C-alpha positions as CSV (number, residue, x, y, z in Angstrom):
1,M,34.8,9.0,110.2
2,G,35.5,10.7,113.4
3,R,32.8,8.6,115.3
4,L,34.4,5.5,113.7
5,S,38.0,6.5,114.9
6,R,36.6,6.9,118.4
7,V,35.0,3.4,118.4
8,T,38.3,1.7,117.3
9,S,40.7,3.9,119.4
10,P,43.1,2.3,121.8
11,L,41.4,3.7,124.8
12,T,37.9,2.4,123.8
13,I,39.5,-1.1,123.1
14,F,41.3,-1.0,126.5
15,A,38.0,0.0,128.2
16,I,36.0,-2.8,126.6
17,A,38.7,-5.3,127.5
18,T,38.5,-4.0,131.0
19,V,34.8,-4.5,131.3
20,L,35.0,-8.0,129.7
21,G,37.8,-8.9,132.1
22,V,35.9,-7.9,135.1
23,L,32.7,-9.5,134.1
24,T,34.1,-12.9,133.2
25,G,36.3,-12.8,136.3
26,L,33.3,-12.3,138.6
27,Q,31.4,-14.9,136.7
28,A,34.4,-17.4,137.1
29,Y,34.6,-16.5,140.8
30,N,30.9,-17.2,141.4
31,Y,31.0,-20.5,139.4
32,I,34.1,-21.7,141.5
33,A,32.6,-20.7,144.7
34,L,29.3,-22.8,144.0
35,T,30.9,-25.9,142.4
36,A,34.7,-26.3,143.2
37,E,36.2,-27.5,146.3
38,N,39.4,-25.6,145.9
39,K,38.5,-22.1,146.0
40,Q,40.5,-19.3,144.1
41,P,41.0,-15.7,145.3
42,L,39.0,-13.2,143.4
43,V,42.3,-11.1,142.7
44,V,43.8,-14.1,140.9
45,L,40.6,-14.8,138.7
46,L,40.3,-11.1,138.0
47,A,43.9,-11.0,137.0
48,L,43.7,-14.0,134.9
49,N,40.5,-12.8,133.0
50,L,41.8,-9.3,132.6
51,T,45.2,-10.5,131.1
52,Y,43.3,-12.8,128.8
53,W,41.1,-9.9,127.3
54,Y,44.1,-7.5,127.5
55,S,45.9,-10.0,125.2
56,W,43.0,-9.6,122.6
57,A,43.1,-5.9,123.1
58,L,46.8,-5.9,122.0
59,L,45.8,-7.9,118.8
60,V,42.7,-5.9,117.9
61,P,44.4,-3.2,116.1
62,G,46.1,-5.7,113.7
63,V,42.8,-7.5,113.2
64,L,41.2,-4.2,112.3
65,W,43.8,-3.5,109.8
66,M,43.5,-6.8,108.2
67,A,39.7,-6.4,108.0
68,R,40.1,-3.1,106.2
69,R,43.0,-4.0,104.1
70,F,41.4,-7.2,102.9
71,R,37.8,-6.6,102.7
72,F,35.1,-9.1,101.5
73,E,34.1,-7.5,98.1
74,R,32.7,-9.1,95.0
75,H,35.9,-9.1,93.0
76,N,38.4,-10.3,95.8
77,W,36.4,-12.5,98.3
78,R,38.3,-15.6,97.5
79,R,41.6,-13.8,98.2
80,A,40.2,-12.3,101.3
81,T,38.8,-15.6,102.6
82,L,42.2,-17.2,102.2
83,I,44.1,-14.4,103.9
84,H,41.7,-14.2,106.9
85,I,41.8,-18.1,107.3
86,L,45.6,-17.7,107.8
87,G,44.8,-14.6,109.9
88,V,42.6,-16.8,112.2
89,V,45.4,-19.4,112.8
90,G,48.1,-16.6,113.3
91,C,45.9,-14.6,115.7
92,T,45.0,-17.5,117.7
93,A,48.5,-18.7,118.1
94,A,49.6,-15.0,119.0
95,H,46.7,-14.6,121.5
96,V,47.1,-18.1,123.2
97,A,50.9,-17.2,123.5
98,L,50.2,-13.9,125.1
99,A,47.6,-15.3,127.3
100,T,49.9,-18.2,128.4
101,S,52.7,-15.9,129.2
102,A,50.4,-13.6,131.1
103,R,49.0,-16.7,133.0
104,G,52.6,-17.6,134.0
105,V,53.2,-14.0,135.5
106,V,50.1,-14.0,137.4
107,I,50.6,-17.6,138.8
108,N,54.2,-16.8,139.9
109,T,53.2,-13.4,141.2
110,L,49.8,-13.9,142.9
111,T,49.9,-17.7,143.9
112,A,52.1,-20.1,145.9
113,R,52.5,-22.3,142.8
114,T,55.4,-22.1,140.3
115,F,54.8,-21.8,136.7
116,S,57.5,-23.3,134.5
117,W,58.4,-21.3,131.5
118,G,59.4,-24.4,129.5
119,A,57.3,-27.5,130.0
120,D,54.3,-25.8,131.7
121,W,54.2,-22.9,129.0
122,W,54.3,-25.3,126.2
123,M,51.8,-27.8,127.5
124,Y,49.3,-24.9,128.3
125,F,49.9,-23.3,125.1
126,R,49.1,-26.6,123.1
127,D,46.0,-27.2,125.0
128,R,44.6,-23.9,124.9
129,F,45.3,-23.5,121.1
130,F,43.2,-26.7,120.3
131,L,40.6,-26.5,123.0
132,N,39.9,-22.9,122.4
133,F,40.3,-22.6,118.7
134,D,36.7,-22.4,118.0
135,W,36.2,-19.5,120.5
136,E,39.3,-17.8,119.2
137,M,38.1,-18.1,115.6
138,M,34.6,-16.7,116.4
139,T,36.2,-13.8,118.2
140,Y,38.4,-13.1,115.2
141,W,35.5,-13.2,112.7
142,A,33.2,-11.2,115.1
143,L,36.1,-8.4,114.9
144,V,36.2,-8.7,111.0
145,A,32.3,-8.5,110.8
146,F,32.3,-5.5,113.3
147,V,34.8,-3.6,111.1
148,H,32.8,-4.4,107.9
149,A,29.7,-3.3,109.6
150,L,31.2,0.0,110.7
151,D,32.7,0.8,107.2
152,Y,29.5,-0.1,105.3
153,H,27.7,2.3,107.7
154,R,30.1,5.0,107.2
155,E,30.0,4.6,103.3
156,S,26.2,4.5,103.5
157,Q,26.2,7.8,105.4
158,E,28.7,9.4,103.0
159,R,26.5,8.2,100.0
160,E,23.5,9.7,101.6
161,I,25.4,13.0,102.2
162,A,26.7,12.9,98.7
163,A,23.2,12.3,97.2
164,A,21.8,15.2,99.4
165,Q,24.4,17.5,98.1
166,L,23.8,16.6,94.6
167,Q,20.1,17.0,95.1
168,T,20.7,20.5,96.7
169,Q,23.0,21.4,93.8
170,L,20.3,20.3,91.2
171,A,17.6,22.3,93.1
172,E,19.7,25.3,93.2
173,A,20.6,24.9,89.5
174,Q,16.8,24.6,88.7
175,L,16.0,27.6,90.6
176,E,18.6,29.7,89.0
177,A,17.5,28.6,85.6
178,L,13.8,29.5,86.5
179,Q,15.0,32.9,87.8
180,R,17.0,33.7,84.6
181,Q,13.8,32.6,82.6
182,L,11.6,35.1,84.7
183,H,13.8,38.1,84.4
184,P,13.7,38.3,80.5
185,H,9.9,37.5,80.6
186,F,9.4,40.4,83.1
187,L,11.5,42.7,81.0
188,F,9.9,41.9,77.8
189,N,6.4,42.5,79.1
190,T,7.5,45.9,80.5
191,L,9.2,47.0,77.4
192,N,6.1,45.9,75.4
193,T,4.0,48.3,77.7
194,I,6.4,51.1,77.1
195,S,6.2,50.5,73.3
196,A,2.4,50.6,73.3
197,L,2.4,53.8,75.5
198,M,4.8,55.6,73.2
199,H,2.1,56.3,70.7
200,R,-0.2,57.8,73.1
201,D,1.9,59.5,75.8
202,V,5.6,60.1,75.2
203,H,6.1,61.8,78.4
204,A,4.5,59.0,80.4
205,A,6.6,56.4,78.4
206,D,9.9,58.4,79.2
207,E,8.8,58.5,82.9
208,M,8.2,54.6,82.7
209,L,11.8,54.1,81.3
210,V,13.3,55.9,84.3
211,Q,11.1,53.8,86.6
212,L,12.1,50.6,84.7
213,S,15.8,51.6,85.0
214,D,15.4,51.8,88.8
215,L,13.6,48.4,88.9
216,L,16.3,46.7,86.8
217,R,19.0,48.1,89.0
218,L,17.1,46.5,91.9
219,T,16.7,43.3,90.1
220,L,20.4,43.0,89.2
221,D,21.3,43.3,92.8
222,R,19.3,40.2,93.5
223,V,20.8,38.0,90.8
224,G,21.4,34.5,92.3
225,T,19.4,35.2,95.3
226,Q,16.6,32.8,95.6
227,Q,14.8,34.1,98.9
228,V,14.5,37.7,100.1
229,P,12.8,39.2,103.2
230,L,9.1,40.0,102.4
231,T,9.8,43.6,103.1
232,D,12.3,43.7,100.0
233,E,9.8,41.8,98.0
234,I,7.0,44.5,98.7
235,D,9.4,47.3,97.9
236,F,10.1,45.7,94.5
237,L,6.4,45.2,93.9
238,R,5.7,48.9,94.7
239,K,8.2,50.0,92.1
240,Y,6.7,47.7,89.6
241,V,3.2,49.0,90.4
242,E,4.3,52.6,89.9
243,I,5.3,51.6,86.3
244,E,1.8,50.1,85.7
245,Q,0.0,53.0,87.3
246,T,1.7,55.2,84.7
247,R,0.0,53.2,82.0
248,F,-3.3,52.7,83.7
249,G,-3.7,56.1,85.3
250,D,-6.8,56.5,87.5
251,R,-8.2,53.3,86.1
252,L,-5.8,51.3,88.7
253,Q,-5.9,51.1,92.3
254,V,-3.5,48.8,94.1
255,N,-3.8,48.2,97.9
256,I,-0.9,46.5,99.8
257,E,-1.4,45.3,103.4
258,V,1.3,43.4,105.3
259,E,1.3,42.4,108.9
260,P,4.3,43.9,110.7
261,E,5.3,40.5,112.2
262,V,5.8,38.9,108.8
263,L,7.8,41.6,107.3
264,D,11.2,39.7,107.8
265,A,9.8,36.4,106.6
266,P,11.8,34.8,103.7
267,V,9.8,34.5,100.5
268,P,11.0,33.6,97.0
269,N,12.6,36.4,94.9
270,L,10.1,37.9,92.5
271,I,7.1,35.8,93.7
272,L,4.4,38.6,93.9
273,Q,5.3,40.5,90.6
274,P,4.2,37.7,88.2
275,L,0.8,37.4,90.2
276,V,0.1,41.1,90.0
277,E,1.1,41.3,86.4
278,N,-1.3,38.5,85.5
279,A,-4.1,40.3,87.5
280,L,-3.5,43.5,85.5
281,R,-3.2,41.8,82.2
282,H,-6.1,39.2,82.3
283,G,-8.4,40.9,85.1
284,I,-8.0,44.6,85.1
285,G,-6.9,45.2,81.4
286,P,-10.1,43.9,79.9
287,R,-12.3,45.6,82.5
288,V,-14.3,48.7,81.8
289,G,-13.9,51.3,84.7
290,V,-11.7,51.2,87.7
291,G,-9.8,48.1,88.6
292,C,-8.6,47.2,92.0
293,V,-5.9,44.8,93.0
294,D,-5.4,43.9,96.7
295,V,-2.1,42.3,97.8
296,A,-2.0,41.0,101.4
297,A,0.5,39.1,103.5
298,R,-0.4,37.6,106.9
299,Q,0.6,34.8,109.3
300,V,-2.1,32.0,109.7
301,D,-1.6,28.6,111.4
302,G,2.2,29.0,111.5
303,G,2.4,29.6,107.7
304,L,2.9,32.8,105.6
305,V,-0.2,33.5,103.6
306,L,0.2,35.7,100.4
307,T,-2.9,36.8,98.4
308,V,-3.3,38.7,95.3
309,R,-7.0,39.4,94.5
310,D,-8.6,41.5,91.8
311,N,-11.9,42.7,90.7
312,G,-11.4,41.9,87.1
313,V,-13.4,40.1,84.6
314,G,-12.4,36.7,86.0
315,L,-11.5,33.7,83.9
316,S,-13.5,31.1,82.3
317,P,-12.3,27.4,82.6
318,D,-10.8,27.5,79.2
319,K,-8.8,30.9,79.9
320,L,-8.0,29.4,83.3
321,N,-6.1,26.5,81.8
322,A,-4.1,28.9,79.4
323,F,-3.5,31.1,82.4
324,H,-1.9,28.2,84.1
325,S,0.5,27.6,81.2
326,G,1.8,31.2,81.0
327,V,5.5,31.6,81.7
328,G,5.1,33.7,84.8
329,L,2.8,31.2,86.7
330,S,4.5,28.1,85.5
331,N,7.7,29.6,86.8
332,T,6.3,30.6,90.0
333,R,4.8,27.0,90.4
334,S,8.0,25.4,89.6
335,R,10.0,27.4,92.1
336,L,7.6,26.9,94.9
337,E,7.9,23.2,94.3
338,N,11.7,23.3,94.3
339,L,11.9,25.4,97.4
340,Y,9.2,23.9,99.5
341,G,8.0,20.5,98.0
342,D,4.6,19.5,99.4
343,R,4.9,22.2,102.2
344,H,3.2,25.0,100.2
345,R,0.0,25.7,98.6
346,F,-0.8,27.5,95.4
347,E,-4.3,28.1,94.6
348,F,-6.7,30.1,92.3
349,Q,-10.2,30.8,93.5
350,T,-13.3,32.8,92.4
351,P,-14.1,35.2,95.3
352,P,-17.6,36.4,96.0
353,G,-18.2,39.4,93.6
354,G,-16.1,38.0,90.7
355,G,-12.5,38.6,89.7
356,L,-9.7,36.1,90.8
357,L,-7.9,35.4,94.0
358,V,-4.5,33.7,93.9
359,T,-3.4,32.2,97.3
360,I,0.2,31.1,98.2
361,V,0.9,29.7,101.6
362,V,4.6,28.9,102.4
363,P,6.2,28.0,105.8
364,L,7.6,30.7,107.9
365,G,10.4,28.4,109.2
366,P,12.0,25.2,108.2
367,D,9.9,23.1,110.7
368,S,6.6,25.0,110.3
369,E,3.4,23.2,109.3
370,T,1.5,24.9,106.5
371,R,-2.4,24.8,105.9
372,V,-4.4,26.6,103.6
373,P,-7.1,28.8,105.5
374,S,-10.6,27.6,104.8
375,S,-12.5,29.6,102.4
376,E,-16.2,29.8,101.5
377,S,-15.5,30.7,97.9
378,R,-15.8,28.2,95.1
379,M,-12.6,26.5,94.0
380,E,-11.9,26.8,90.3
381,S,-8.4,25.2,90.0
382,V,-5.4,24.2,92.3
383,A,-1.9,24.6,90.6
């Protein structure tokens, strides 16, 4: 709207009229110099052409108002047509009258001739009105079309902005719904773990409840936050791992390696915990012996690569399909799609030696290009 006001401001209209007056004045001077016997001074031709266009400049604000007040729309085009036909006649008469009066002033001031404000004025007005009516009409309709084009362009931009805002609001609502879905899921699984532990080790279960309290307090501090620095996500993951190590004891080893340069990178809130939880439940839980989960974060080709790898029992194709449909991973996949669209990767692979490798690649910045690093391992599925 600000740009539209600048385009139709009096100063802009005056500047355009000046440019047109100078150009047409020079054109008239060159034409007369080449073809006419009676030469005309340049200053006179410039004055006549400038006053001609300045007369239009005085009328343009009224034409712009008419064009906006009586727009051509589906429900009122007949009425608008009639009004603008009358506007053409009225505007032509007004412009010819102004131009004729200005011509008289120029002739009486800058030439040796005398312009009569009676007979000369009326004769010139009558001739110009009928001879130039087609040109005056085209000028009027050009102004009307120009205003319609500006208004339609502005309305199109406003609709695009409104649509983008609605899309953003929808995405935020979807992300909040997914986050609300994840919190009860995480809490239910942790309480289920504590319930199972109560029958074997009351002290360990009590310690886990204290750890869960700290974890929930941290979770509540992040309610409504879609992205957090990676360092905060790692801190949350460490607290979750402490709870799981209480249950698994010496059977669980968790290694977390993060490159220092990506510690401040924004990541989706609670993005790593569901991946580690699924590694423990489906990979380490059924395994006999010590299980290991490796979590890594590094920068590759302008993207942030997060990996969660376990040495568990792995997943058959049937189990992998069921694995995909779980609440945690379905939620993670939906949140990544909402936040990054096609600018992310979410993959499951069977690494050498068995187990499961989950890879997430997200952009480090809004304009970053992301690419999944090549891998020699066999691809089992892409989510």
